[in-house]
N, C-alpha and C positions, 0 to 999 in steps of 0.2 A: 315922685316926691318921697316915697318910702325909701328909695335907694339913697337919696340925699340925706335923709334923717339918719339912716343907719351908718352912713359914712362919717357923718359928723359925730355921732355917738361914740364911735370907735376911735375918734381922734384923727381920722383921716381927712383928706381934702377931696373936693370934687374936681375932676378933670374932664375936659372935653375929649371926645373920641379921637379927634384929630391929634391932640397932644399925646394921647396914649399910643397912637400909631407911630408918631414921630419918635417917641422915646423907644418904642420897640425896634424901629428901623435902626436907630443909632446904636442901641445895645447889641443887636445881632451883627451889625457891621463891625463894631469894635471887637466883639468876641471872635469873629472870623479873622480879623487882623491880628489879634493876639495869638490865636491858634497857629496862624501861618508863620508868624515870627518865631514862635516856640518851636515849630517843626524845623525851620531852617537852622535855628540855634542847635537843636539836638543833632541834626545831620552834621553840622560842623564839629560838634563834640565827638561824634562817632568817628569822623574822619581823622581828627587829631589823635584820638586814643588808638586807632588802628595803625597810624603812621609811626607812632613813637616806639613800637615794639616793646612795650612794657611787659614785664613778667606777669603771668597770671591775668592777662587781659581777657575778659570774657568775649564771647562771640556777639557781635552787634547786628547780626543778620536780621533777627526778628524786630529789633528796634527800627531798623531802616525800612523793613517791609511795612510796618504799621505807619511810619511817617510818610512813606510814599503813597500808601493807601489814603491817608488823611488828606494829603495834598491833592490827590486825584479826585476825591469826593468834593473837595473845595472847588476845584476846576469844573467838575461836572455840574455842581449846583448852579454856578453862574452861567455856564454854557447852556444848560438846559433851559434855564429861566430866560436867557437872552434870546435863544432861538424861538421858543414857543411864544414869548411875549412879542418879539418882533414880527413873527408870522401873523399873530392875531391883530397887532396894530396895523400892519400894512393891508390886511384884508378889510378891516373896519374903516381904515382911513378913507377909502373910496366912497363909503357911505356918507361920511361927514364932510366931504369936500365938494366944491362946485368950481370947476375950471381952475383947480390948483389952490383955491382959497378955502381956508378952514371955515366951515359954517358954524359948528358948535362943538368945541373940544371938551365941554363940561357934561355932555350927555352920557348917560350910562350905556355901556357897551355890552350887548348880549353876546353870547357865544364864547365867553371865557370858560375854559374847561374847569369843572369842579375839582378834578383830580390833580391839577397842576400844583397847588400849594402842598399837597401831600407828598408829591415826588420831590419837590425842593426841600421840604422838611426832612424827608428821609435822607437825602444827601447831606443836609446840615447836621443831622444827628449822627450819621455814620462818620462824618469828618471828626466830630468831637470824641466819639467812642474810640476811634483808631488813635487819635492824638493822646487820649488819656491812657490807653493801654501802652503806647510807646513810652510815655513819661514814667509809668509804673515800672516797666521793664528796665528802663535806663536808671531809675533810682535804685532798683535792686542790684543792677550791675555795679553802680558806683559804690553802693554800700558794701558789696563783696570786696571791692578793691581797697576801700578804706579800712575795713575791719580785718 
């Protein structure tokens, strides 16, 4: 009750935990999509700039390294989560099925590794750190060309 009153006093609204989780999943998914598209766009810009043989074109090696690292962490995040999640699901599926029919898919599953979210968060954070570093380097390179 105290949480509801304080949220209302601050002008906020009350949300169910399920809504918060859904919003969180949508936001992180969209952020990953935007980062991926930005990475591909910057790779294309580097390719165009290097092909044009423009005078005083800076080296884009570090931009490309950080972009490839960002894309690699993006891939590792989903690969790791898929492999571990699939492994746990298939191990626990046997417990909740009877002759191929699901008994109870709403039951809590024990044995979910406590460290798994930390590993996926690490990949998630590293993906964005590398993308931001690449964007900063690219902006500095473009600023040098323009000025």
